[in-house]
LOSEPA-918158 format. One record per residue: residue number from 0; residue in one letter; x, y, z of N, C-alpha, C in turn. Coordinates in pm, 1 decimal, decimal comma. Layout:
BEGIN
ATOM  nr rest     n_px     n_py     n_pz    ca_px    ca_py    ca_pz     c_px     c_py     c_pz
ATOM NUM    A        X        Y        Z        X        Y        Z        X        Y        Z
...
! end
This chain:
BEGIN
ATOM  nr rest     n_px     n_py     n_pz    ca_px    ca_py    ca_pz     c_px     c_py     c_pz
ATOM   0    M  15728,5   2721,2   7614,0  15649,2   2603,3   7557,7  15623,3   2492,1   7683,8
ATOM   1    M  15578,1   2443,4   7668,9  15517,5   2327,4   7759,1  15566,8   2195,7   7720,9
ATOM   2    S  15600,0   2125,6   7841,8  15682,9   1997,6   7844,8  15588,0   1885,8   7893,9
ATOM   3    L  15568,2   1777,5   7804,8  15469,0   1671,4   7813,7  15542,9   1560,2   7877,3
ATOM   4    G  15680,0   1570,4   7915,5  15713,6   1465,5   7974,7  15872,5   1430,0   7889,1
ATOM   5    S  15965,7   1366,0   7944,5  16095,6   1318,7   7901,3  16063,9   1214,8   7778,9
ATOM   6    D  15991,5   1123,4   7812,1  15989,2   1009,9   7689,1  15930,1   1065,8   7556,2
ATOM   7    C  15845,4   1158,0   7586,3  15763,2   1234,4   7480,4  15842,1   1306,5   7363,5
ATOM   8    P  15847,0   1274,8   7244,4  15943,8   1321,3   7130,7  15952,9   1474,4   7107,0
ATOM   9    A  16018,4   1552,8   7080,9  16010,3   1706,2   7069,4  15917,4   1712,9   6996,7
ATOM  10    H  15919,2   1653,8   6901,6  15807,6   1714,9   6775,8  15668,9   1693,9   6798,3
ATOM  11    L  15669,0   1578,5   6872,8  15524,0   1550,1   6918,8  15513,4   1646,7   7005,4
ATOM  12    Q  15571,7   1698,4   7114,8  15534,3   1792,5   7203,4  15502,7   1930,8   7140,1
ATOM  13    Q  15583,6   1979,4   7014,9  15589,5   2097,5   6951,4  15442,6   2089,0   6880,6
ATOM  14    H  15398,7   1964,5   6832,3  15250,8   1945,6   6784,1  15175,8   1987,2   6837,2
ATOM  15    V  15141,1   1903,7   6993,5  15060,3   1942,7   7081,9  15043,3   2063,1   7130,6
ATOM  16    W  15175,1   2120,5   7142,0  15181,5   2289,1   7181,9  15107,7   2366,8   7060,9
ATOM  17    K  15103,7   2357,9   6935,3  15045,7   2410,8   6842,7  14913,0   2386,7   6841,7
ATOM  18    Q  14856,4   2256,8   6856,6  14725,0   2260,9   6867,4  14633,0   2301,4   6988,2
ATOM  19    V  14725,5   2300,7   7105,4  14671,3   2354,1   7227,1  14673,0   2497,8   7187,3
ATOM  20    Q  14726,3   2576,2   7129,4  14763,1   2735,9   7115,2  14642,3   2721,8   7021,4
ATOM  21    T  14655,2   2669,8   6913,4  14525,7   2693,5   6809,2  14404,0   2672,5   6907,8
ATOM  22    L  14406,1   2577,2   6955,5  14261,2   2568,4   7053,5  14211,8   2676,7   7117,4
ATOM  23    Y  14360,3   2714,3   7188,7  14315,9   2843,3   7310,3  14296,8   2945,8   7210,8
ATOM  24    C  14315,1   2973,6   7084,2  14325,5   3103,9   7028,8  14146,3   3064,1   6980,6
ATOM  25    S  14122,0   2971,1   6941,0  13996,8   2940,3   6847,8  13873,8   2938,8   6965,6
ATOM  26    Q  13913,8   2875,0   7092,8  13797,6   2841,3   7211,4  13823,7   2953,0   7303,4
ATOM  27    T  13923,3   2997,9   7331,9  13961,5   3084,6   7472,7  13945,8   3210,3   7455,5
ATOM  28    Q  14065,8   3252,1   7342,0  14062,4   3381,4   7316,8  13986,2   3484,5   7297,4
ATOM  29    P  13867,7   3411,4   7186,2  13792,5   3530,9   7172,0  13659,4   3565,2   7266,6
ATOM  30    Y  13651,2   3485,7   7387,6  13562,4   3490,1   7486,1  13646,7   3604,0   7621,9
ATOM  31    E  13778,6   3577,6   7596,0  13870,7   3690,5   7714,8  13803,9   3825,8   7725,9
ATOM  32    L  13803,1   3869,5   7608,1  13754,2   4022,7   7621,7  13626,5   4024,8   7674,4
ATOM  33    L  13529,9   3930,2   7586,7  13398,0   3942,2   7672,0  13378,7   3912,8   7806,6
ATOM  34    I  13466,0   3785,2   7850,1  13466,7   3770,3   7993,1  13522,3   3871,3   8093,1
ATOM  35    A  13637,8   3945,3   8026,1  13707,0   4070,2   8098,7  13571,4   4207,7   8058,3
ATOM  36    D  13513,9   4191,1   7983,7  13420,2   4300,7   7970,2  13305,6   4262,0   8089,6
ATOM  37    Y  13261,8   4143,6   8102,4  13147,9   4087,6   8176,7  13188,4   4118,7   8343,0
ATOM  38    M  13344,5   4090,2   8352,5  13394,4   4084,9   8472,1  13370,8   4246,4   8507,4
ATOM  39    G  13405,4   4331,3   8421,0  13417,9   4482,8   8418,8  13297,3   4531,8   8473,4
ATOM  40    C  13174,0   4477,8   8399,6  13024,2   4497,6   8400,8  12969,3   4473,9   8535,1
ATOM  41    L  13042,4   4353,5   8596,5  12990,9   4296,8   8717,8  13065,4   4424,9   8829,2
ATOM  42    Q  13188,8   4435,5   8798,4  13235,7   4521,6   8913,0  13160,6   4672,1   8892,4
ATOM  43    R  13131,1   4713,7   8780,0  13081,7   4844,2   8769,6  12934,0   4802,4   8851,1
ATOM  44    N  12845,5   4702,7   8821,6  12710,5   4698,6   8879,2  12735,1   4713,1   9045,2
ATOM  45    R  12853,9   4654,3   9082,8  12861,4   4632,7   9231,5  12864,6   4788,8   9267,6
ATOM  46    E  12968,1   4833,8   9197,2  12992,0   4988,3   9251,6  12849,9   5068,7   9235,0
ATOM  47    L  12788,2   5052,4   9105,1  12650,0   5123,9   9100,5  12529,9   5080,3   9176,1
ATOM  48    E  12518,7   4945,3   9251,2  12472,0   4907,5   9358,0  12491,4   4985,6   9489,8
ATOM  49    V  12608,4   4991,8   9510,8  12641,3   5075,5   9660,8  12613,1   5168,7   9625,9
ATOM  50    R  12638,7   5255,3   9500,0  12584,1   5411,2   9468,2  12437,2   5428,6   9498,9
ATOM  51    V  12373,3   5322,7   9414,5  12214,7   5350,0   9432,4  12174,6   5333,5   9600,6
ATOM  52    G  12253,7   5254,9   9662,0  12206,0   5223,3   9795,3  12243,6   5370,2   9882,8
ATOM  53    V  12353,2   5425,5   9862,8  12393,2   5581,0   9874,4  12270,1   5676,7   9847,5
ATOM  54    L  12243,6   5664,9   9715,9  12145,8   5762,2   9689,5  11996,4   5740,2   9742,1
ATOM  55    D  11987,2   5605,5   9759,2  11831,3   5598,2   9804,6  11841,2   5636,2   9970,4
ATOM  56    K  11976,6   5610,9  10033,0  11956,3   5657,7  10143,5  11927,7   5811,9  10185,6
ATOM  57    E  12018,0   5859,1  10076,1  12007,9   6049,0  10069,3  11860,5   6082,5  10007,2
ATOM  58    A  11791,6   6009,1   9949,0  11699,7   6022,9   9871,9  11576,0   6024,4  10020,6
ATOM  59    A  11569,8   5917,3  10103,4  11490,3   5892,2  10197,2  11530,6   6040,4  10321,1
ATOM  60    E  11645,7   6074,8  10325,8  11675,4   6185,0  10414,0  11644,8   6284,6  10344,2
ATOM  61    L  11645,6   6313,7  10224,6  11543,4   6440,0  10177,4  11418,8   6459,7  10188,8
ATOM  62    R  11335,2   6314,1  10160,7  11202,0   6298,7  10168,2  11178,0   6326,7  10280,2
ATOM  63    D  11248,7   6295,6  10397,7  11234,2   6311,9  10535,5  11246,2   6478,0  10544,9
ATOM  64    E  11382,2   6531,1  10502,7  11355,2   6650,1  10530,2  11258,5   6777,6  10433,9
ATOM  65    V  11221,7   6698,5  10295,9  11095,1   6764,0  10270,1  10968,2   6767,8  10351,5
ATOM  66    S  10955,1   6684,8  10401,3  10828,3   6620,9  10471,4  10826,5   6736,9  10570,6
ATOM  67    A  10947,4   6758,8  10669,7  10943,4   6846,4  10782,0  10957,2   7008,7  10728,6
ATOM  68    L  10991,9   7031,3  10601,4  10982,7   7128,5  10563,7  10847,8   7191,4  10512,5
ATOM  69    N  10798,3   7065,1  10443,6  10639,3   7099,1  10403,0  10555,6   7130,0  10563,4
ATOM  70    T  10589,0   7062,4  10662,5  10522,4   7070,4  10779,1  10563,4   7223,2  10859,5
ATOM  71    R  10660,8   7230,3  10810,3  10709,7   7402,8  10872,6  10633,0   7501,9  10795,0
ATOM  72    L  10645,2   7462,3  10673,0  10589,3   7582,9  10571,4  10433,6   7572,6  10581,2
ATOM  73    A  10370,0   7438,3  10643,4  10217,9   7490,6  10651,0  10184,9   7528,5  10778,0
ATOM  74    A  10275,5   7547,0  10871,2  10275,2   7588,2  10994,3  10302,1   7734,3  11016,7
ATOM  75    F  10396,0   7744,3  10894,5  10424,0   7931,5  10876,0  10317,1   7987,5  10781,8
ATOM  76    D  10274,7   7890,2  10693,1  10168,1   7950,4  10622,8  10034,5   7990,3  10678,6
ATOM  77    E  10025,9   7891,8  10819,1   9879,9   7931,3  10900,5   9922,9   8047,7  11028,5
ATOM  78    L  10040,3   8056,6  11058,0  10089,0   8142,1  11089,2  10082,2   8275,8  11028,0
ATOM  79    A  10121,0   8264,5  10909,5  10107,4   8397,2  10829,7   9992,0   8432,3  10798,9
ATOM  80    A   9886,6   8357,2  10777,9   9744,0   8382,7  10747,0   9678,3   8445,0  10890,1
ATOM  81    R   9704,4   8403,4  10999,3   9646,0   8474,9  11100,6   9756,7   8587,7  11153,8
ATOM  82    D   9832,5   8604,0  11089,2   9937,6   8695,5  11112,1   9859,7   8836,3  11041,9
ATOM  83    F   9824,4   8773,6  10903,7   9782,2   8885,9  10791,1   9657,5   8904,4  10846,6
ATOM  84    A   9577,0   8817,7  10914,9   9414,4   8850,3  10921,9   9428,8   8968,2  11043,7
ATOM  85    T   9511,5   8926,0  11140,6   9546,9   8993,8  11258,9   9560,9   9172,5  11183,1
ATOM  86    K   9660,7   9152,1  11117,1   9724,6   9297,5  11056,4   9590,8   9327,0  10957,8
ATOM  87    A   9534,0   9285,6  10909,9   9434,7   9322,3  10815,0   9308,6   9380,7  10912,1
ATOM  88    E   9267,6   9314,3  11007,0   9175,5   9360,5  11114,0   9218,4   9511,5  11154,2
ATOM  89    H   9357,6   9490,6  11214,5   9396,2   9616,8  11252,4   9404,5   9774,4  11170,3
ATOM  90    Y   9426,9   9713,6  11024,2   9472,0   9796,2  10928,5   9320,4   9855,3  10895,1
ATOM  91    K   9217,8   9745,8  10893,0   9068,4   9806,1  10832,7   9045,1   9904,1  10981,8
ATOM  92    S   9068,8   9868,1  11109,9   8987,4   9937,1  11212,2   9115,6  10099,8  11233,7
ATOM  93    E   9221,0  10107,9  11181,1   9268,4  10225,3  11147,5   9233,2  10278,9  11037,3
ATOM  94    L   9180,2  10212,4  10924,8   9132,8  10283,1  10822,6   8989,9  10345,2  10872,7
ATOM  95    Q   8911,8  10280,2  10940,1   8774,9  10371,4  10985,0   8785,6  10460,5  11057,0
ATOM  96    R   8906,8  10446,2  11129,1   8891,8  10553,6  11264,5   8973,3  10672,1  11185,4
ATOM  97    A   9049,9  10647,7  11080,3   9092,8  10752,5  10977,6   9007,5  10803,9  10906,3
ATOM  98    N   8886,9  10768,6  10881,6   8778,7  10783,9  10804,0   8679,7  10868,9  10864,5
ATOM  99    S   8702,4  10824,5  10985,8   8609,8  10887,3  11090,4   8632,6  11067,1  11120,3
ATOM 100    E   8799,2  11024,1  11144,3   8873,8  11179,3  11151,7   8844,9  11236,2  11046,2
ATOM 101    L   8856,6  11191,8  10938,8   8820,5  11251,3  10795,8   8707,2  11329,0  10807,5
ATOM 102    T   8599,2  11259,4  10827,0   8499,2  11290,7  10811,1   8500,6  11444,3  10927,8
ATOM 103    S   8500,6  11394,0  11045,8   8486,0  11501,0  11125,2   8597,2  11620,4  11099,9
ATOM 104    L   8690,6  11603,0  11030,8   8774,8  11709,9  11001,1   8713,1  11794,1  10863,1
ATOM 105    L   8634,9  11724,3  10797,2   8581,4  11786,3  10687,3   8460,4  11861,7  10729,4
ATOM 106    R   8390,6  11810,6  10846,0   8290,8  11900,7  10882,5   8306,4  11995,9  10941,9
ATOM 107    D   8438,2  11987,9  11041,9   8476,2  12116,5  11107,3   8540,4  12230,1  11009,5
ATOM 108    K   8588,5  12168,3  10884,3   8662,9  12237,3  10757,0   8531,9  12330,6  10753,6
ATOM 109    S   8420,2  12246,8  10697,5   8288,4  12311,9  10641,4   8243,0  12400,4  10730,5
ATOM 110    K   8252,9  12398,0  10851,6   8204,0  12482,2  10964,7   8274,3  12600,5  10971,1
ATOM 111    A   8416,9  12595,7  10965,7   8499,5  12672,6  10959,7   8525,9  12775,9  10832,6
ATOM 112    Y   8471,3  12724,1  10753,2   8468,5  12789,1  10601,8   8319,8  12876,4  10587,0
ATOM 113    E   8200,8  12831,5  10660,9   8106,7  12878,6  10657,3   8118,8  13020,4  10777,8
ATOM 114    E   8196,9  13010,9  10898,7   8212,4  13091,3  11007,3   8301,9  13225,9  10895,8
ATOM 115    L   8389,7  13153,8  10835,7   8508,8  13250,6  10735,8   8431,2  13347,8  10668,6
ATOM 116    L   8342,1  13291,9  10592,8   8235,6  13371,5  10507,9   8162,8  13446,3  10559,9
ATOM 117    S   8120,4  13399,6  10687,7   8000,7  13502,7  10784,7   8068,5  13659,2  10836,3
ATOM 118    L   8211,1  13604,2  10852,4   8304,3  13687,4  10911,2   8359,2  13804,0  10815,6
ATOM 119    Q   8383,7  13708,7  10664,6   8430,8  13817,0  10582,3   8280,1  13873,1  10540,5
ATOM 120    R   8197,7  13859,5  10565,4   8030,3  13941,6  10545,0   8062,0  14058,7  10642,0
ATOM 121    Q   8083,3  14017,5  10764,5   8092,2  14099,4  10872,5   8175,5  14214,4  10811,7
ATOM 122    I   8295,2  14172,8  10814,1   8415,8  14250,8  10772,5   8367,1  14348,6  10628,9
ATOM 123    D   8294,4  14287,7  10536,1   8242,4  14391,1  10448,9   8164,4  14501,6  10496,7
ATOM 124    S   8080,0  14454,5  10559,8   7969,7  14542,6  10645,4   8024,5  14648,7  10707,9
ATOM 125    L   8100,5  14597,2  10839,2   8210,6  14695,3  10890,0   8262,2  14784,6  10805,1
ATOM 126    K   8310,3  14715,1  10707,2   8412,2  14833,7  10605,9   8331,3  14958,4  10565,8
ATOM 127    Q   8173,3  14898,1  10509,6   8102,3  14999,9  10446,3   8079,7  15069,9  10577,3
ATOM 128    A   8036,8  15035,4  10648,9   7958,9  15146,6  10763,2   8100,6  15230,4  10822,3
ATOM 129    Q   8200,1  15182,6  10789,3   8333,5  15271,6  10848,5   8351,7  15355,2  10722,3
ATOM 130    E   8324,9  15334,8  10609,8   8314,4  15408,7  10474,8   8239,0  15534,5  10506,1
ATOM 131    E   8100,0  15498,5  10512,4   7972,4  15565,8  10549,5   8002,2  15677,4  10687,5
ATOM 132    A   8072,3  15583,9  10789,4   8094,8  15671,3  10915,7   8215,8  15796,2  10880,9
ATOM 133    A   8319,5  15746,1  10786,1   8420,7  15830,0  10746,8   8357,3  15949,0  10665,9
ATOM 134    E   8243,3  15905,5  10583,3   8205,8  16004,1  10482,7   8109,0  16119,6  10588,0
ATOM 135    S   8051,0  16065,1  10686,2   7970,7  16130,2  10761,4   8048,8  16237,5  10865,7
ATOM 136    A   8170,8  16155,0  10895,6   8249,8  16244,8  10989,1   8296,6  16367,7  10885,2
ATOM 137    E   8338,3  16305,4  10758,7   8396,5  16408,1  10688,8   8264,6  16559,8  10660,9
ATOM 138    L   8140,9  16507,9  10629,1   8049,3  16615,4  10632,2   8043,0  16692,8  10756,3
ATOM 139    T   8054,0  16605,6  10902,5   8017,8  16674,2  10994,6   8146,1  16761,6  11042,2
ATOM 140    A   8253,7  16735,1  11013,1   8370,8  16798,4  11023,4   8331,1  16950,6  10952,0
ATOM 141    A   8287,3  16923,2  10821,9   8289,5  17041,7  10748,4   8168,7  17118,3  10793,4
ATOM 142    E   8072,3  17084,9  10828,1   7955,7  17152,9  10925,9   8029,1  17218,8  11052,1
ATOM 143    I   8105,0  17151,0  11150,0   8159,6  17216,7  11251,1   8254,4  17336,0  11205,4
ATOM 144    S   8315,8  17276,9  11093,6   8436,0  17383,7  11036,0   8340,3  17512,5  11026,1
ATOM 145    G   8224,5  17497,7  10931,9   8131,6  17590,8  10902,4   8065,1  17657,6  11008,6
ATOM 146    L   8049,5  17588,2  11095,1   8006,3  17632,9  11220,6   8058,4  17712,2  11310,8
ATOM 147    K   8188,6  17695,2  11313,5   8271,1  17757,2  11409,4   8329,2  17883,5  11334,8
ATOM 148    T   8313,8  17878,3  11205,5   8311,6  17987,5  11140,5   8215,1  18103,4  11170,3
ATOM 149    R   8083,7  18039,4  11161,0   7990,4  18122,2  11159,5   7979,3  18183,4  11310,1
ATOM 150    L   8017,4  18095,8  11432,9   8022,8  18107,5  11556,6   8114,2  18238,6  11570,0
ATOM 151    A   8260,9  18250,5  11516,4   8327,2  18316,4  11533,7   8278,6  18473,7  11454,3
ATOM 152    E   8201,8  18461,7  11367,2   8167,4  18568,5  11302,2   8041,1  18643,2  11392,0
ATOM 153    L   7958,4  18548,1  11459,1   7863,4  18578,6  11520,6   7907,4  18636,6  11651,3
ATOM 154    S   8031,6  18580,5  11742,2   8106,8  18619,8  11831,9   8139,6  18753,8  11791,7
ATOM 155    K   8182,6  18793,5  11664,3   8244,0  18928,4  11647,9   8133,6  19033,8  11643,6
ATOM 156    Q   8042,0  18974,6  11582,2   7930,2  19052,1  11539,3   7881,9  19125,9  11710,3
ATOM 157    L   7848,3  18974,3  11767,5   7791,9  19029,4  11919,7   7862,9  19132,7  12011,4
ATOM 158    D   8018,0  19092,1  11981,5   8124,5  19177,8  12024,7   8103,6  19337,5  11979,4
ATOM 159    E   8057,6  19358,1  11854,8   8073,5  19488,0  11785,2   7954,1  19540,5  11860,3
ATOM 160    E   7836,9  19462,5  11868,5   7688,3  19500,3  11924,7   7738,4  19549,0  12068,0
ATOM 161    K   7797,4  19456,9  12121,5   7802,5  19495,4  12260,0   7868,1  19654,3  12272,3
ATOM 162    Q   8009,1  19660,1  12198,1   8059,9  19771,3  12198,3   7984,8  19893,3  12182,2
ATOM 163    A   7884,7  19844,5  12068,0   7804,9  19940,6  11997,9   7725,9  19999,6  12125,4
ATOM 164    R   7653,1  19890,9  12197,3   7578,4  19933,7  12254,7   7622,5  20004,8  12417,9
ATOM 165    A   7714,7  19934,8  12451,5   7801,7  20017,8  12544,5   7822,1  20170,7  12484,1
ATOM 166    L   7849,7  20210,1  12399,3   7890,6  20324,7  12341,0   7772,8  20382,2  12347,3
ATOM 167    A   7656,6  20366,9  12286,1   7524,5  20417,3  12286,6   7491,2  20425,3  12425,1
ATOM 168    A   7485,2  20344,0  12513,8   7450,5  20353,3  12641,3   7529,6  20495,6  12716,1
ATOM 169    A   7656,7  20509,1  12703,3   7749,8  20566,6  12742,9   7719,1  20697,4  12692,3
ATOM 170    E   7684,4  20730,4  12557,1   7639,9  20833,5  12489,2   7479,7  20866,6  12542,1
ATOM 171    A   7441,5  20783,5  12598,1   7286,7  20806,9  12658,0   7302,4  20856,6  12790,7
ATOM 172    E   7376,1  20800,1  12872,5   7403,2  20837,8  13016,4   7458,2  20974,6  12984,2
ATOM 173    A   7544,9  21015,6  12920,5   7645,1  21123,2  12873,4   7520,8  21255,7  12855,6
ATOM 174    R   7430,7  21216,6  12785,4   7342,3  21296,1  12724,2   7238,4  21313,8  12853,2
ATOM 175    W   7226,1  21211,7  12923,4   7114,6  21246,4  13024,2   7177,5  21315,3  13132,1
ATOM 176    V   7318,1  21295,4  13146,2   7408,0  21341,7  13277,3   7381,9  21508,5  13201,5
ATOM 177    V   7382,5  21557,7  13096,7   7421,7  21687,5  13033,0   7295,0  21730,2  13022,0
ATOM 178    A   7149,0  21665,0  13023,6   7031,6  21697,0  13001,5   6993,5  21724,1  13167,9
ATOM 179    C   7045,7  21629,0  13243,1   6971,0  21682,9  13386,4   7055,2  21761,3  13442,9
ATOM 180    C   7144,1  21804,5  13416,6   7216,6  21907,1  13500,4   7232,3  22037,4  13450,5
! end
């Protein structure tokens, strides 16, 4: 309780004190929560302003980083495009060279196939000539065998005739010697 002084009666002091309390309850107390909330909001506002400042700084740093990354990306894209163009030109020339080699190989294959067919025809004609020569050789061997047999027979006949003539000549000489003497 509040003291108004020593010459003021106690009941008056109590009455004034009640009026002050009533006035406080009706005029000040309803706004205390509002003022406390306002003060809390002001404190939160200051904290958020600091946070916004930090976020603005971070956003500026991120914008700078994004700008730097975009610049690097553009340079990388340009380099990649040049590299792609170089590789594409290289692969194109490799493809043309491979196509040229393929055409040459196909041409060589065609020539080799024609040579193979020609050689196959030659082999077939040589086989046929060999078969004909074998048949001819068989016929010739049969003829030779027949001629050998005939030669043996003729040689035998010739020997027999030589013996017969020698015998006839010996008989004729023996008759002449007998007749002459």
